[in-house]
C-alpha positions as a Markdown table, in Angstrom:
| # | Residue | x | y | z |
|---|---|---|---|---|
| 1 | Met | 196.2 | -45.0 | -135.7 |
| 2 | Asp | 197.6 | -45.9 | -139.1 |
| 3 | Leu | 196.8 | -42.4 | -140.5 |
| 4 | Asp | 198.8 | -40.8 | -137.7 |
| 5 | Ile | 201.7 | -43.1 | -138.1 |
| 6 | Ala | 201.7 | -42.7 | -141.9 |
| 7 | His | 201.7 | -38.9 | -141.5 |
| 8 | Arg | 204.7 | -39.2 | -139.1 |
| 9 | Val | 206.5 | -41.4 | -141.5 |
| 10 | Met | 205.9 | -38.8 | -144.3 |
| 11 | Gly | 207.2 | -36.2 | -141.9 |
| 12 | Leu | 210.5 | -38.1 | -141.5 |
| 13 | Tyr | 210.6 | -38.6 | -145.3 |
| 14 | Ala | 210.3 | -34.8 | -145.7 |
| 15 | Gln | 213.2 | -34.3 | -143.3 |
| 16 | Ile | 215.3 | -36.9 | -145.1 |
| 17 | Asp | 214.5 | -35.2 | -148.4 |
| 18 | Arg | 215.6 | -31.8 | -147.1 |
| 19 | Gln | 218.9 | -33.3 | -145.8 |
| 20 | Ile | 219.6 | -34.9 | -149.1 |
| 21 | Glu | 218.8 | -31.7 | -151.0 |
| 22 | Gln | 221.2 | -29.7 | -148.8 |
| 23 | Phe | 223.8 | -32.5 | -149.3 |
| 24 | Gln | 223.4 | -32.4 | -153.0 |
| 25 | Ala | 223.6 | -28.6 | -153.1 |
| 26 | Thr | 226.9 | -28.8 | -151.1 |
| 27 | Thr | 228.5 | -31.6 | -153.1 |
| 28 | Gln | 226.9 | -31.4 | -156.6 |
| 29 | Leu | 226.3 | -35.2 | -156.3 |
| 30 | Cys | 223.2 | -36.3 | -158.2 |
| 31 | Cys | 221.9 | -39.4 | -160.0 |
| 32 | Pro | 222.5 | -39.6 | -163.8 |
| 33 | Ser | 219.5 | -38.4 | -165.7 |
| 34 | Gly | 216.8 | -41.1 | -166.0 |
| 35 | Cys | 218.7 | -43.6 | -163.9 |
| 36 | Gly | 216.7 | -46.3 | -162.3 |
| 37 | Gln | 219.3 | -49.0 | -162.0 |
| 38 | Cys | 219.0 | -49.3 | -158.2 |
| 39 | Cys | 215.3 | -50.0 | -158.6 |
| 40 | Glu | 216.0 | -53.0 | -160.8 |
| 41 | Ser | 217.5 | -54.9 | -157.9 |
| 42 | Pro | 215.5 | -57.9 | -156.8 |
| 43 | Asp | 217.0 | -57.6 | -153.3 |
| 44 | Ile | 215.4 | -54.3 | -152.1 |
| 45 | Glu | 214.2 | -54.8 | -148.5 |
| 46 | Val | 212.1 | -52.4 | -146.5 |
| 47 | Thr | 209.7 | -52.6 | -143.5 |
| 48 | Pro | 205.9 | -52.6 | -143.9 |
| 49 | Leu | 205.9 | -49.5 | -141.8 |
| 50 | Glu | 207.7 | -47.6 | -144.5 |
| 51 | Met | 205.0 | -48.6 | -147.0 |
| 52 | Leu | 202.1 | -47.2 | -145.0 |
| 53 | Pro | 202.0 | -43.7 | -146.6 |
| 54 | Leu | 202.0 | -45.3 | -150.0 |
| 55 | Val | 199.4 | -47.8 | -149.2 |
| 56 | Leu | 197.1 | -45.2 | -147.8 |
| 57 | Glu | 197.5 | -43.3 | -151.0 |
| 58 | Leu | 196.7 | -46.4 | -153.1 |
| 59 | Phe | 193.5 | -46.9 | -151.0 |
| 60 | Arg | 192.7 | -43.2 | -151.6 |
| 61 | Arg | 193.1 | -43.6 | -155.3 |
| 62 | Gly | 191.1 | -46.8 | -155.4 |
| 63 | Asp | 193.8 | -48.8 | -157.2 |
| 64 | Val | 195.2 | -50.8 | -154.3 |
| 65 | Asp | 193.8 | -54.1 | -155.7 |
| 66 | Gln | 195.8 | -53.6 | -158.9 |
| 67 | Trp | 199.1 | -53.3 | -157.1 |
| 68 | Leu | 198.3 | -56.1 | -154.7 |
| 69 | Glu | 197.6 | -58.4 | -157.7 |
| 70 | Leu | 200.9 | -57.4 | -159.3 |
| 71 | Ser | 202.8 | -58.1 | -156.1 |
| 72 | Glu | 201.1 | -61.5 | -155.6 |
| 73 | Ala | 201.7 | -62.4 | -159.3 |
| 74 | Ala | 205.4 | -61.8 | -158.7 |
| 75 | Asp | 205.1 | -64.0 | -155.6 |
| 76 | His | 206.2 | -60.9 | -153.6 |
| 77 | Gln | 209.7 | -61.3 | -155.1 |
| 78 | Gly | 211.8 | -59.6 | -157.7 |
| 79 | Ser | 212.1 | -55.9 | -158.6 |
| 80 | Cys | 209.7 | -53.4 | -157.1 |
| 81 | Val | 206.3 | -53.6 | -158.8 |
| 82 | Phe | 206.2 | -49.8 | -158.9 |
| 83 | Tyr | 209.3 | -49.6 | -161.1 |
| 84 | Glu | 208.7 | -48.9 | -164.8 |
| 85 | Pro | 211.9 | -49.6 | -166.8 |
| 86 | Asp | 212.7 | -47.4 | -169.8 |
| 87 | Pro | 212.1 | -49.6 | -172.8 |
| 88 | Leu | 214.9 | -47.8 | -174.8 |
| 89 | Val | 217.7 | -47.3 | -172.3 |
| 90 | Ser | 218.9 | -50.2 | -170.1 |
| 91 | Gly | 219.3 | -49.2 | -166.5 |
| 92 | Asn | 216.9 | -46.2 | -166.8 |
| 93 | Gly | 213.4 | -46.1 | -165.6 |
| 94 | Arg | 211.0 | -44.4 | -163.2 |
| 95 | Cys | 209.2 | -44.9 | -160.0 |
| 96 | Gln | 205.5 | -44.7 | -160.4 |
| 97 | Val | 204.9 | -43.7 | -156.8 |
| 98 | Tyr | 208.0 | -41.5 | -156.3 |
| 99 | Thr | 206.5 | -39.2 | -153.7 |
| 100 | Trp | 205.6 | -42.1 | -151.4 |
| 101 | Arg | 208.7 | -44.3 | -151.9 |
| 102 | Pro | 210.2 | -45.8 | -148.8 |
| 103 | Ser | 213.3 | -44.5 | -147.0 |
| 104 | Leu | 215.8 | -46.8 | -148.6 |
| 105 | Cys | 214.8 | -45.5 | -152.0 |
| 106 | Arg | 215.3 | -42.0 | -150.8 |
| 107 | Leu | 218.6 | -42.6 | -149.1 |
| 108 | Phe | 220.3 | -44.9 | -151.6 |
| 109 | Gly | 223.5 | -43.2 | -152.8 |
| 110 | Phe | 223.0 | -40.2 | -150.6 |
| 111 | Ser | 223.5 | -41.5 | -147.1 |
| 112 | Thr | 226.3 | -42.5 | -144.9 |
| 113 | Ala | 227.1 | -45.7 | -143.0 |
| 114 | Pro | 230.0 | -46.1 | -140.5 |
| 115 | Asp | 233.2 | -47.6 | -141.9 |
| 116 | Lys | 235.4 | -50.1 | -140.0 |
| 117 | Asn | 236.7 | -47.2 | -137.9 |
| 118 | Gly | 233.2 | -45.9 | -137.1 |
| 119 | Gln | 233.6 | -42.9 | -139.3 |
| 120 | Pro | 230.7 | -41.9 | -141.7 |
| 121 | Arg | 231.3 | -43.0 | -145.3 |
| 122 | Leu | 229.1 | -42.4 | -148.2 |
| 123 | Ala | 227.2 | -45.5 | -149.2 |
| 124 | Ala | 227.7 | -44.8 | -152.8 |
| 125 | Cys | 225.9 | -46.1 | -155.9 |
| 126 | Ile | 228.0 | -47.8 | -158.6 |
| 127 | Arg | 226.6 | -45.5 | -161.3 |
| 128 | His | 227.7 | -42.5 | -159.2 |
| 129 | Lys | 231.1 | -43.9 | -159.0 |
| 130 | Gln | 231.2 | -44.5 | -162.8 |
| 131 | Ala | 229.6 | -41.3 | -163.9 |
| 132 | Glu | 231.1 | -38.8 | -161.5 |
| 133 | Pro | 234.4 | -40.2 | -160.1 |
| 134 | Gln | 235.8 | -36.7 | -159.3 |
| 135 | Ile | 232.7 | -35.5 | -157.6 |
| 136 | Met | 232.6 | -38.8 | -155.6 |
| 137 | Ala | 236.1 | -38.3 | -154.4 |
| 138 | Gln | 235.4 | -34.7 | -153.4 |
| 139 | Thr | 232.2 | -35.8 | -151.7 |
| 140 | Gln | 234.0 | -38.5 | -149.7 |
| 141 | Met | 236.6 | -35.9 | -148.6 |
| 142 | Ala | 233.9 | -33.4 | -147.7 |
| 143 | Ile | 232.1 | -36.0 | -145.5 |
| 144 | Ala | 235.4 | -36.9 | -143.9 |
| 145 | Asn | 236.4 | -33.3 | -143.0 |
| 146 | Gly | 232.8 | -32.4 | -141.9 |
| 147 | Thr | 232.0 | -29.8 | -144.7 |
| 148 | Ala | 229.2 | -32.0 | -146.1 |
| 149 | His | 226.6 | -33.8 | -144.1 |
| 150 | Ala | 224.7 | -36.7 | -145.6 |
| 151 | Pro | 221.9 | -38.4 | -143.7 |
| 152 | Ser | 222.9 | -41.4 | -141.7 |
| 153 | Leu | 221.1 | -44.6 | -143.0 |
| 154 | Ser | 221.1 | -46.1 | -139.5 |
| 155 | Glu | 219.8 | -43.0 | -137.8 |
| 156 | Ala | 217.0 | -42.7 | -140.4 |
| 157 | Thr | 216.1 | -46.4 | -139.9 |
| 158 | Gln | 216.0 | -45.9 | -136.1 |
| 159 | Gln | 213.8 | -42.9 | -136.3 |
| 160 | Ile | 211.3 | -44.8 | -138.5 |
| 161 | Leu | 211.4 | -47.9 | -136.3 |
| 162 | Ala | 210.7 | -45.7 | -133.2 |
| 163 | Leu | 207.3 | -44.8 | -134.7 |
| 164 | Asp | 206.0 | -48.3 | -134.4 |
| 165 | Pro | 208.6 | -50.9 | -133.3 |
| 166 | Ser | 206.4 | -53.9 | -133.9 |
| 167 | Phe | 205.6 | -53.0 | -137.5 |
| 168 | Gly | 208.9 | -51.3 | -138.3 |
| 169 | Ser | 211.4 | -53.9 | -137.3 |
| 170 | Gln | 210.9 | -56.6 | -139.8 |
| 171 | Met | 212.8 | -56.1 | -143.0 |
| 172 | Met | 211.3 | -58.0 | -146.0 |
| 173 | Pro | 211.4 | -57.8 | -149.8 |
| 174 | Ile | 209.7 | -54.6 | -150.9 |
| 175 | Asn | 206.8 | -56.3 | -152.7 |
| 176 | Lys | 206.1 | -58.4 | -149.6 |
| 177 | Ala | 206.3 | -55.3 | -147.4 |
| 178 | Leu | 203.7 | -53.7 | -149.7 |
| 179 | Ser | 201.3 | -56.7 | -149.2 |
| 180 | Ala | 201.8 | -56.6 | -145.4 |
| 181 | Ala | 201.0 | -52.9 | -145.3 |
| 182 | Ile | 198.0 | -53.4 | -147.5 |
| 183 | Glu | 196.7 | -56.1 | -145.1 |
| 184 | Arg | 197.2 | -53.9 | -142.1 |
| 185 | Val | 195.6 | -50.8 | -143.6 |
| 186 | Gly | 192.7 | -52.8 | -145.0 |
| 187 | Phe | 192.1 | -54.3 | -141.6 |
| 188 | Trp | 192.3 | -50.8 | -140.0 |
| 189 | Leu | 189.8 | -49.4 | -142.6 |
| 190 | Gln | 187.4 | -52.3 | -141.9 |
| 191 | Met | 187.6 | -51.6 | -138.2 |
| 192 | Gln | 186.9 | -47.9 | -138.8 |
| 193 | Gln | 183.8 | -48.8 | -140.9 |
| 194 | His | 182.4 | -51.0 | -138.1 |
| 195 | Thr | 182.9 | -48.4 | -135.4 |
| 196 | Thr | 181.2 | -45.6 | -137.3 |
């Protein structure tokens, strides 16, 4: 069951990635080189469902215990345990599990949310605004007039939730979501061993 859901989550991630690539090609909006400032936030929340593909990959690699220990050592709080800050450039860094990152990490700075009038508005990143003010203004205008289409954060969230409403509805700090997904996959793998 978890394998199928994880594959379906990754399918949605591939769809999101294609939408973002097309949006970036249309608008020329991109993250500053090496930027990881969004990953430094201690307030990133995702669902355990979004972490399933990553957790299955960690079990496959055999290093799930290492990451669970890091998450537990941080008391499941703070910045994502997978973020590796650049020791030389403040605000820069990299995700150590980029391919399997959750939807919020994919969509941040490249998705829309409705404004007070219900119109799509780019949920922009502060570094985008600072580094590319002209491109940001052009991008907002392109979204408003319908010539650029960014993924909708709420639609992506709903699509993922629909895959498993019981496991995809509870938002929690990213490190806690990691632990919850590890627990579920570990239980599922144990059940698989007992039935074979």
